[in-house]
Biopython code that builds the backbone (N, CA, C, O; Angstrom):
import numpy as np
from Bio.PDB.StructureBuilder import StructureBuilder

atoms = [
    (1, "UNK", "N", (81.452, 137.497, 87.526)),
    (1, "UNK", "CA", (81.825, 136.759, 86.283)),
    (1, "UNK", "C", (82.215, 135.301, 86.698)),
    (1, "UNK", "O", (82.914, 135.104, 87.692)),
    (2, "UNK", "N", (81.785, 134.371, 85.978)),
    (2, "UNK", "CA", (82.076, 133.000, 86.238)),
    (2, "UNK", "C", (83.575, 132.576, 85.924)),
    (2, "UNK", "O", (84.103, 133.089, 84.938)),
    (3, "UNK", "N", (84.229, 131.759, 86.624)),
    (3, "UNK", "CA", (85.611, 131.415, 86.313)),
    (3, "UNK", "C", (85.630, 129.977, 85.717)),
    (3, "UNK", "O", (84.627, 129.265, 85.745)),
    (4, "UNK", "N", (86.762, 129.597, 85.200)),
    (4, "UNK", "CA", (87.001, 128.214, 84.644)),
    (4, "UNK", "C", (86.699, 127.214, 85.772)),
    (4, "UNK", "O", (86.094, 126.172, 85.518)),
    (5, "UNK", "N", (87.112, 127.516, 87.017)),
    (5, "UNK", "CA", (86.776, 126.558, 88.147)),
    (5, "UNK", "C", (85.242, 126.335, 88.345)),
    (5, "UNK", "O", (84.747, 125.220, 88.507)),
    (6, "UNK", "N", (84.567, 127.462, 88.319)),
    (6, "UNK", "CA", (83.092, 127.458, 88.342)),
    (6, "UNK", "C", (82.558, 126.458, 87.258)),
    (6, "UNK", "O", (81.762, 125.561, 87.536)),
    (7, "UNK", "N", (83.047, 126.676, 86.030)),
    (7, "UNK", "CA", (82.529, 125.807, 84.992)),
    (7, "UNK", "C", (82.886, 124.421, 85.227)),
    (7, "UNK", "O", (82.049, 123.569, 84.933)),
    (8, "UNK", "N", (84.116, 124.031, 85.761)),
    (8, "UNK", "CA", (84.471, 122.652, 86.021)),
    (8, "UNK", "C", (83.528, 122.073, 87.034)),
    (8, "UNK", "O", (82.971, 120.989, 86.857)),
    (9, "UNK", "N", (83.353, 122.854, 88.150)),
    (9, "UNK", "CA", (82.367, 122.396, 89.196)),
    (9, "UNK", "C", (81.022, 122.068, 88.632)),
    (9, "UNK", "O", (80.439, 121.025, 88.926)),
    (10, "UNK", "N", (80.481, 123.068, 87.729)),
    (10, "UNK", "CA", (79.125, 122.710, 87.232)),
    (10, "UNK", "C", (79.176, 121.392, 86.259)),
    (10, "UNK", "O", (78.249, 120.583, 86.241)),
    (11, "UNK", "N", (80.245, 121.271, 85.527)),
    (11, "UNK", "CA", (80.332, 120.017, 84.645)),
    (11, "UNK", "C", (80.451, 118.864, 85.633)),
    (11, "UNK", "O", (79.707, 117.901, 85.444)),
    (12, "UNK", "N", (81.234, 118.843, 86.589)),
    (12, "UNK", "CA", (81.364, 117.731, 87.559)),
    (12, "UNK", "C", (79.952, 117.349, 88.182)),
    (12, "UNK", "O", (79.568, 116.189, 88.330)),
    (13, "UNK", "N", (79.349, 118.302, 88.471)),
    (13, "UNK", "CA", (77.953, 118.103, 89.054)),
    (13, "UNK", "C", (76.969, 117.499, 88.120)),
    (13, "UNK", "O", (76.142, 116.657, 88.468)),
    (14, "UNK", "N", (77.105, 117.992, 86.863)),
    (14, "UNK", "CA", (76.216, 117.504, 85.822)),
    (14, "UNK", "C", (76.566, 115.888, 85.549)),
    (14, "UNK", "O", (75.696, 115.031, 85.393)),
    (15, "UNK", "N", (77.977, 115.645, 85.523)),
    (15, "UNK", "CA", (78.409, 114.306, 85.296)),
    (15, "UNK", "C", (77.812, 113.344, 86.422)),
    (15, "UNK", "O", (77.300, 112.249, 86.192)),
    (16, "UNK", "N", (77.955, 113.905, 87.615)),
    (16, "UNK", "CA", (77.475, 113.046, 88.757)),
    (16, "UNK", "C", (75.954, 112.866, 88.612)),
    (16, "UNK", "O", (75.468, 111.777, 88.917)),
    (17, "UNK", "N", (75.213, 113.809, 88.191)),
    (17, "UNK", "CA", (73.784, 113.559, 88.036)),
    (17, "UNK", "C", (73.524, 112.642, 86.819)),
    (17, "UNK", "O", (72.607, 111.822, 86.844)),
    (18, "UNK", "N", (74.302, 112.783, 85.805)),
    (18, "UNK", "CA", (74.031, 111.878, 84.697)),
    (18, "UNK", "C", (74.297, 110.468, 84.949)),
    (18, "UNK", "O", (73.604, 109.583, 84.449)),
    (19, "UNK", "N", (75.373, 110.224, 85.778)),
    (19, "UNK", "CA", (75.796, 108.921, 86.143)),
    (19, "UNK", "C", (74.655, 108.288, 87.036)),
    (19, "UNK", "O", (74.228, 107.140, 86.910)),
    (20, "UNK", "N", (74.235, 109.220, 87.953)),
    (20, "UNK", "CA", (73.175, 108.754, 88.972)),
    (20, "UNK", "C", (71.925, 108.325, 88.194)),
    (20, "UNK", "O", (71.199, 107.436, 88.639)),
    (21, "UNK", "N", (71.676, 108.931, 87.069)),
    (21, "UNK", "CA", (70.518, 108.680, 86.242)),
    (21, "UNK", "C", (70.703, 107.642, 85.213)),
    (21, "UNK", "O", (69.760, 107.234, 84.535)),
    (22, "UNK", "N", (71.955, 107.196, 85.086)),
    (22, "UNK", "CA", (72.362, 106.093, 84.151)),
    (22, "UNK", "C", (72.548, 106.547, 82.735)),
    (22, "UNK", "O", (72.534, 105.742, 81.804)),
    (23, "UNK", "N", (72.730, 107.893, 82.562)),
    (23, "UNK", "CA", (72.881, 108.374, 81.201)),
    (23, "UNK", "C", (74.367, 108.845, 81.052)),
    (23, "UNK", "O", (74.767, 109.877, 81.592)),
    (24, "UNK", "N", (75.085, 108.113, 80.366)),
    (24, "UNK", "CA", (76.544, 108.470, 80.302)),
    (24, "UNK", "C", (76.904, 108.861, 78.843)),
    (24, "UNK", "O", (78.082, 109.038, 78.533)),
    (25, "UNK", "N", (75.897, 108.997, 77.949)),
    (25, "UNK", "CA", (76.159, 109.370, 76.614)),
    (25, "UNK", "C", (76.968, 110.701, 76.372)),
    (25, "UNK", "O", (77.857, 110.770, 75.524)),
    (26, "UNK", "N", (76.582, 111.789, 77.209)),
    (26, "UNK", "CA", (77.385, 113.012, 77.079)),
    (26, "UNK", "C", (78.696, 112.930, 77.583)),
    (26, "UNK", "O", (79.602, 113.603, 77.092)),
    (27, "UNK", "N", (78.892, 112.056, 78.648)),
    (27, "UNK", "CA", (80.196, 111.887, 79.358)),
    (27, "UNK", "C", (81.113, 111.132, 78.359)),
    (27, "UNK", "O", (82.298, 111.450, 78.256)),
    (28, "UNK", "N", (80.563, 110.129, 77.620)),
    (28, "UNK", "CA", (81.358, 109.451, 76.574)),
    (28, "UNK", "C", (81.916, 110.304, 75.511)),
    (28, "UNK", "O", (83.067, 110.174, 75.093)),
    (29, "UNK", "N", (80.970, 111.292, 75.029)),
    (29, "UNK", "CA", (81.410, 112.252, 74.029)),
    (29, "UNK", "C", (82.340, 113.272, 74.579)),
    (29, "UNK", "O", (83.087, 113.829, 73.774)),
    (30, "UNK", "N", (82.400, 113.579, 75.771)),
    (30, "UNK", "CA", (83.291, 114.415, 76.400)),
    (30, "UNK", "C", (84.704, 113.748, 76.478)),
    (30, "UNK", "O", (85.716, 114.339, 76.102)),
    (31, "UNK", "N", (84.708, 112.580, 76.949)),
    (31, "UNK", "CA", (85.873, 111.855, 77.122)),
    (31, "UNK", "C", (86.628, 111.528, 75.867)),
    (31, "UNK", "O", (87.853, 111.407, 75.855)),
    (32, "UNK", "N", (85.859, 111.388, 74.807)),
    (32, "UNK", "CA", (86.426, 111.037, 73.419)),
    (32, "UNK", "C", (87.310, 112.181, 73.014)),
    (32, "UNK", "O", (88.218, 111.941, 72.218)),
    (33, "UNK", "N", (87.139, 113.440, 73.489)),
    (33, "UNK", "CA", (87.956, 114.605, 73.049)),
    (33, "UNK", "C", (89.126, 114.759, 73.915)),
    (33, "UNK", "O", (89.989, 115.594, 73.645)),
    (34, "UNK", "N", (89.208, 113.923, 75.045)),
    (34, "UNK", "CA", (90.327, 114.156, 75.920)),
    (34, "UNK", "C", (91.668, 113.514, 75.328)),
    (34, "UNK", "O", (91.625, 112.495, 74.639)),
    (35, "UNK", "N", (92.805, 114.141, 75.624)),
    (35, "UNK", "CA", (93.994, 113.545, 75.135)),
    (35, "UNK", "C", (94.205, 112.042, 75.776)),
    (35, "UNK", "O", (93.846, 111.810, 76.930)),
    (36, "UNK", "N", (94.740, 111.160, 75.044)),
    (36, "UNK", "CA", (94.967, 109.835, 75.569)),
    (36, "UNK", "C", (95.777, 109.808, 76.895)),
    (36, "UNK", "O", (95.526, 109.024, 77.810)),
    (37, "UNK", "N", (96.779, 110.741, 76.918)),
    (37, "UNK", "CA", (97.580, 110.823, 78.125)),
    (37, "UNK", "C", (96.740, 111.083, 79.386)),
    (37, "UNK", "O", (97.018, 110.567, 80.469)),
    (38, "UNK", "N", (95.663, 111.939, 79.184)),
    (38, "UNK", "CA", (94.910, 112.284, 80.425)),
    (38, "UNK", "C", (93.971, 111.091, 80.683)),
    (38, "UNK", "O", (93.700, 110.874, 81.864)),
    (39, "UNK", "N", (93.452, 110.312, 79.774)),
    (39, "UNK", "CA", (92.650, 109.264, 80.038)),
    (39, "UNK", "C", (93.447, 108.208, 80.732)),
    (39, "UNK", "O", (92.951, 107.702, 81.739)),
    (40, "UNK", "N", (94.599, 107.819, 80.326)),
    (40, "UNK", "CA", (95.421, 106.847, 80.974)),
    (40, "UNK", "C", (95.692, 107.290, 82.307)),
    (40, "UNK", "O", (95.576, 106.502, 83.246)),
    (41, "UNK", "N", (96.075, 108.583, 82.493)),
    (41, "UNK", "CA", (96.483, 109.093, 83.894)),
    (41, "UNK", "C", (95.186, 109.026, 84.941)),
    (41, "UNK", "O", (95.337, 109.069, 86.162)),
    (42, "UNK", "N", (94.121, 108.933, 84.401)),
    (42, "UNK", "CA", (92.886, 108.928, 85.272)),
    (42, "UNK", "C", (92.805, 107.476, 85.795)),
    (42, "UNK", "O", (92.228, 107.279, 86.864)),
    (43, "UNK", "N", (93.299, 106.539, 85.168)),
    (43, "UNK", "CA", (93.157, 105.151, 85.551)),
    (43, "UNK", "C", (94.198, 104.937, 86.797)),
    (43, "UNK", "O", (95.188, 105.637, 87.012)),
    (44, "UNK", "N", (93.779, 103.869, 87.534)),
    (44, "UNK", "CA", (94.682, 103.440, 88.576)),
    (44, "UNK", "C", (96.076, 103.048, 87.849)),
    (44, "UNK", "O", (96.195, 102.577, 86.718)),
    (45, "UNK", "N", (97.076, 103.350, 88.755)),
    (45, "UNK", "CA", (98.512, 103.283, 88.296)),
    (45, "UNK", "C", (98.828, 101.813, 87.688)),
    (45, "UNK", "O", (99.603, 101.702, 86.737)),
    (46, "UNK", "N", (98.250, 100.786, 88.225)),
    (46, "UNK", "CA", (98.509, 99.474, 87.700)),
    (46, "UNK", "C", (97.862, 99.181, 86.408)),
    (46, "UNK", "O", (98.100, 98.129, 85.814)),
    (47, "UNK", "N", (97.087, 100.033, 85.971)),
    (47, "UNK", "CA", (96.352, 99.916, 84.645)),
    (47, "UNK", "C", (97.208, 100.613, 83.525)),
    (47, "UNK", "O", (97.128, 100.259, 82.349)),
    (48, "UNK", "N", (98.038, 101.631, 83.960)),
    (48, "UNK", "CA", (98.661, 102.491, 82.838)),
    (48, "UNK", "C", (99.411, 101.576, 81.810)),
    (48, "UNK", "O", (99.269, 101.792, 80.606)),
    (49, "UNK", "N", (100.134, 100.654, 82.221)),
    (49, "UNK", "CA", (101.029, 99.878, 81.364)),
    (49, "UNK", "C", (100.191, 99.209, 80.141)),
    (49, "UNK", "O", (100.654, 99.001, 79.020)),
    (50, "UNK", "N", (98.968, 98.936, 80.538)),
    (50, "UNK", "CA", (98.066, 98.217, 79.436)),
    (50, "UNK", "C", (97.772, 99.076, 78.230)),
    (50, "UNK", "O", (97.501, 98.571, 77.141)),
    (51, "UNK", "N", (97.830, 100.443, 78.443)),
    (51, "UNK", "CA", (97.497, 101.413, 77.495)),
    (51, "UNK", "C", (98.668, 102.263, 77.093)),
    (51, "UNK", "O", (98.425, 103.213, 76.350)),
    (52, "UNK", "N", (99.932, 102.048, 77.490)),
    (52, "UNK", "CA", (101.055, 102.885, 77.202)),
    (52, "UNK", "C", (101.330, 102.903, 75.748)),
    (52, "UNK", "O", (101.843, 103.911, 75.262)),
    (53, "UNK", "N", (101.010, 101.792, 74.944)),
    (53, "UNK", "CA", (101.190, 101.870, 73.537)),
    (53, "UNK", "C", (100.324, 102.834, 72.819)),
    (53, "UNK", "O", (100.638, 103.290, 71.720)),
    (54, "UNK", "N", (99.181, 103.156, 73.474)),
    (54, "UNK", "CA", (98.287, 104.207, 72.841)),
    (54, "UNK", "C", (98.901, 105.536, 72.983)),
    (54, "UNK", "O", (98.743, 106.359, 72.081)),
    (55, "UNK", "N", (99.580, 105.819, 74.024)),
    (55, "UNK", "CA", (100.263, 107.155, 74.248)),
    (55, "UNK", "C", (101.385, 107.374, 73.231)),
    (55, "UNK", "O", (101.607, 108.480, 72.738)),
    (56, "UNK", "N", (102.093, 106.252, 72.936)),
    (56, "UNK", "CA", (103.211, 106.250, 71.924)),
    (56, "UNK", "C", (102.596, 106.578, 70.540)),
    (56, "UNK", "O", (103.029, 107.477, 69.820)),
    (57, "UNK", "N", (101.477, 105.720, 70.205)),
    (57, "UNK", "CA", (100.834, 105.971, 68.924)),
    (57, "UNK", "C", (100.354, 107.355, 68.726)),
    (57, "UNK", "O", (100.531, 107.946, 67.661)),
    (58, "UNK", "N", (99.748, 107.879, 69.741)),
    (58, "UNK", "CA", (99.227, 109.314, 69.668)),
    (58, "UNK", "C", (100.371, 110.372, 69.485)),
    (58, "UNK", "O", (100.269, 111.347, 68.741)),
    (59, "UNK", "N", (101.382, 110.097, 70.183)),
    (59, "UNK", "CA", (102.585, 110.962, 70.155)),
    (59, "UNK", "C", (103.088, 111.033, 68.682)),
    (59, "UNK", "O", (103.238, 112.110, 68.105)),
    (60, "UNK", "N", (103.347, 109.790, 68.091)),
    (60, "UNK", "CA", (103.791, 109.576, 66.773)),
    (60, "UNK", "C", (102.820, 110.242, 65.671)),
    (60, "UNK", "O", (103.286, 110.821, 64.690)),
    (61, "UNK", "N", (101.593, 110.131, 65.877)),
    (61, "UNK", "CA", (100.621, 110.619, 64.988)),
    (61, "UNK", "C", (100.752, 112.238, 65.026)),
    (61, "UNK", "O", (100.748, 112.892, 63.983)),
    (62, "UNK", "N", (100.866, 112.811, 66.268)),
    (62, "UNK", "CA", (100.980, 114.108, 66.374)),
    (62, "UNK", "C", (102.204, 114.596, 65.688)),
    (62, "UNK", "O", (102.130, 115.621, 65.010)),
    (63, "UNK", "N", (103.358, 113.930, 65.809)),
    (63, "UNK", "CA", (104.609, 114.319, 65.180)),
    (63, "UNK", "C", (104.452, 114.334, 63.732)),
    (63, "UNK", "O", (104.874, 115.287, 63.077)),
    (64, "UNK", "N", (103.826, 113.261, 63.148)),
    (64, "UNK", "CA", (103.651, 113.230, 61.709)),
    (64, "UNK", "C", (102.724, 114.342, 61.301)),
    (64, "UNK", "O", (102.995, 114.977, 60.282)),
    (65, "UNK", "N", (101.683, 114.624, 61.987)),
    (65, "UNK", "CA", (100.759, 115.725, 61.650)),
    (65, "UNK", "C", (101.461, 116.994, 61.610)),
    (65, "UNK", "O", (101.249, 117.757, 60.667)),
    (66, "UNK", "N", (102.388, 117.344, 62.659)),
    (66, "UNK", "CA", (103.134, 118.569, 62.644)),
    (66, "UNK", "C", (104.111, 118.593, 61.471)),
    (66, "UNK", "O", (104.322, 119.686, 60.945)),
    (67, "UNK", "N", (104.729, 117.508, 61.006)),
    (67, "UNK", "CA", (105.497, 117.604, 59.876)),
    (67, "UNK", "C", (104.878, 117.871, 58.503)),
    (67, "UNK", "O", (105.479, 118.415, 57.576)),
    (68, "UNK", "N", (103.574, 117.418, 58.466)),
    (68, "UNK", "CA", (102.758, 117.471, 57.049)),
    (68, "UNK", "C", (102.092, 118.847, 57.127)),
    (68, "UNK", "O", (101.626, 119.306, 56.085)),
    (69, "UNK", "N", (102.000, 119.577, 58.311)),
    (69, "UNK", "CA", (101.400, 120.849, 58.298)),
    (69, "UNK", "C", (102.133, 121.983, 57.859)),
    (69, "UNK", "O", (101.604, 123.095, 57.849)),
]
sb = StructureBuilder()
sb.init_structure("model")
sb.init_model(0)
sb.init_chain("A")
sb.init_seg("    ")
for serial, (resi, resn, name, xyz) in enumerate(atoms, 1):
    if name == "N":
        sb.init_residue(resn, " ", resi, " ")
    sb.init_atom(name, np.array(xyz, "f"), 0.0, 1.0, " ", f" {name:<3s}", serial, name[0])
structure = sb.get_structure()
């Protein structure tokens, strides 16, 4: 039975292949579903501050969604 780690490895391999071939369309779609915190954390530390306002906005949006649910 395949594990989550097996799946992650396969996805990373596919990403590498896609990048090598110059096709990042599927990667962009995948990244769009990632939480903003994860996207910012992926960047070098000196880039975080430029996007910290997005983390705050996302947090506030989730808080509002939780209150209206």
